[in-house]
C-alpha positions in Angstrom: 0.0 0.0 0.0 2.9 2.3 -0.6 1.9 5.7 -1.9 -0.7 8.2 -0.9 -2.6 7.9 2.4 -6.0 9.4 3.1 -5.2 9.5 6.8 -3.3 12.5 8.0 -1.4 13.5 11.1 -3.7 14.7 13.8 -6.8 12.7 12.6 -8.7 10.7 15.1 -8.9 7.0 13.9 -10.4 3.8 15.1 -8.5 0.5 14.9 -10.6 -2.1 13.0 -8.5 -5.2 13.3 -5.7 -6.8 15.4 -4.9 -6.8 19.1 -6.1 -3.2 19.6 -9.4 -3.6 17.7 -11.9 -0.9 18.8 -9.4 1.5 20.3 -9.5 5.1 19.2 -6.6 7.5 19.1 -4.9 10.4 17.4 -2.5 9.9 14.5 1.0 11.0 15.6 2.9 10.2 12.4 2.3 8.8 8.9 4.7 6.8 6.8 3.4 7.0 3.2 6.4 5.1 1.8 5.5 2.0 3.8 1.7 2.6 4.2 1.8 2.7 8.0 0.6 5.1 10.7 1.5 5.6 14.3 -1.5 6.0 16.6 -1.4 7.3 20.1 -1.9 4.6 22.7 -1.9 1.7 20.1 0.7 -1.0 19.5 2.8 -0.1 22.5 6.3 -1.8 22.4 9.2 -1.9 24.8 12.6 -0.6 23.4 15.9 -1.1 25.1 17.6 2.3 24.9 21.3 2.8 25.3 22.6 6.0 26.9 24.0 8.4 24.4 24.2 12.0 23.4 20.5 12.5 23.0 19.4 10.3 25.8 21.4 10.5 29.0 19.5 7.8 30.9 19.4 4.4 29.3 16.9 1.7 30.1 13.7 0.2 28.8 11.3 2.7 27.3 7.8 2.2 26.0 6.6 3.8 22.7 4.1 3.4 19.9 5.1 1.4 16.9 3.6 1.8 13.4 0.6 -0.2 12.3 -0.7 -0.7 8.7 -3.0 2.0 7.5 -5.5 -0.5 6.2 -6.2 -1.5 9.9 -7.5 1.9 10.8 -10.6 3.9 9.8 -11.2 7.7 10.1 -13.5 8.6 13.0 -16.1 11.2 12.0 -17.0 13.5 14.9 -20.3 14.4 13.3 -21.8 11.0 12.8 -19.7 9.5 15.7 -18.7 6.4 13.8 -15.7 5.1 11.9 -16.0 5.8 8.2 -14.2 5.8 4.9 -13.1 9.1 3.4 -14.0 10.4 -0.1 -12.8 13.4 -2.1 -15.0 16.3 -3.1 -14.4 19.3 -5.3 -15.3 22.6 -3.7 -16.7 25.7 -5.5 -13.3 27.4 -5.4 -11.7 24.5 -7.3 -9.9 22.9 -4.4 -10.4 19.4 -3.1 -11.5 18.4 0.4 -11.8 15.1 2.2 -15.4 14.1 3.1 -17.1 11.5 5.3 -18.7 8.7 3.2 -21.5 8.3 5.8 -22.8 11.8 6.3 -21.1 13.7 3.5 -19.6 16.3 6.0 -16.4 18.0 4.8 -13.6 16.9 7.1 -11.0 19.6 6.2 -10.8 22.6 4.0 
């Protein structure tokens, strides 16, 4: 699924499959080259961190790992359900993402 993602940083998404199914969180980072997204509070892993220049204290830290973008759906705040996203041309000629359930414009 490498290429363009419809999910953007800052979107609220719902996980639809896997260990964290049903969890909702904010997208912290997207990786279009690999087709993955990092969601807040989802896919928590432990990483053994060595002390260095950036990190003075070493140890075991917990952080979010990327999950595949196909395992998340955009959460529409108007219809309060996970939904797919569509594209719509506006009057001024620009394109905007829209909710497939209610037709609400997500961003301008």
